[in-house]
Every structure is written in C-alpha cells, then in structure tokens.
N, C-alpha and C positions, 0 to 999 in steps of 0.2 A: 503539823500546825492544829490538829484537832485537839490534840494532848495539852498544847500550850493555852488554848481556850477553856478547857476543861478545868484546867489548873486555876486560870484567872476567875473562872465563873464559882470554883468552890471555896477559894483562898479568900476573896475580896466581896464576895455577894452575902450579906449577913442579914437574914429577916427570917422570922418563926416559920412561915409556909416554906415548906421544901428542904428545911434544916436536915431532916434524917436523909433524905436522898442526895442532898449535896455531901454530907458527911460521908455516906457509904461510896461515893464515886471517889472522893478524896482518899479514902483509905485504900483504893485499888490503884492510886497513881501516885503517890506519895510514900517515901519511905517513913519508917517508924518514928523517928525523931521529928521530922517535919510534920506530919500528921498530929503529932501531940503538941506541936506548938500552934498549930491553928485551931485544933480541935482541944483543948483541954478540959472541956466539960461534956458529960454524957447527954445533958439536953440543953437547949436554948435557953441561956440565962439573962439575957437582954430584954424581957419583956415581949409583950403582944406588939406593941407598936413600933421598935426598933427598926430601921431599916438601912441599908448600906449598900448600894448598887453600882457596880464599875459600869460606866457610861460610853468610855471611847477604847474597847479593847485594842484597837490597831495602835493605839499609844504604847500599849505595853508591849506589843509584839513586834514594833517596827526596829529595823537595824540602827544601832546606834551609828551617829555621824557625828563625831567631835564639832563641826561646823553649823548643826543645827541647834 
C-alpha cells in the first residue's frame, strides 16, 4: 500500500517545491515509459505558483465496486 501512496503522490502532486525529490522517488518506482510520461521535462516547467495536490488518496486506492 505504501508504494501505491507514493505513486499517487509523485504522479498527481505538482508544485515547484519538492519537485526534484518526487521525481527521484518516481524514477525508483516506475518503469521507464511511465516515468517519461509523468516527467517529460528535466525541470519544473509550470512556474512558481502552479500547484495541484491530490486531496483524497483513499478515493484512488479503494477497491472498485460496480454498485458504488
């Protein structure tokens, strides 16, 4: 479960602060193609003020039930 949480954090959390750290973690848990899909640039290219943070990790990791 820890790897799932890490994956979500490094894939969907986007802001300049911590970018290099998240990129390093992503490289250690993703295959090459997936890593290049999420991190196609060497540096953070969205500017200093861009932020996108997942707010409900449980939503991403809960078991799918067709009735929900």
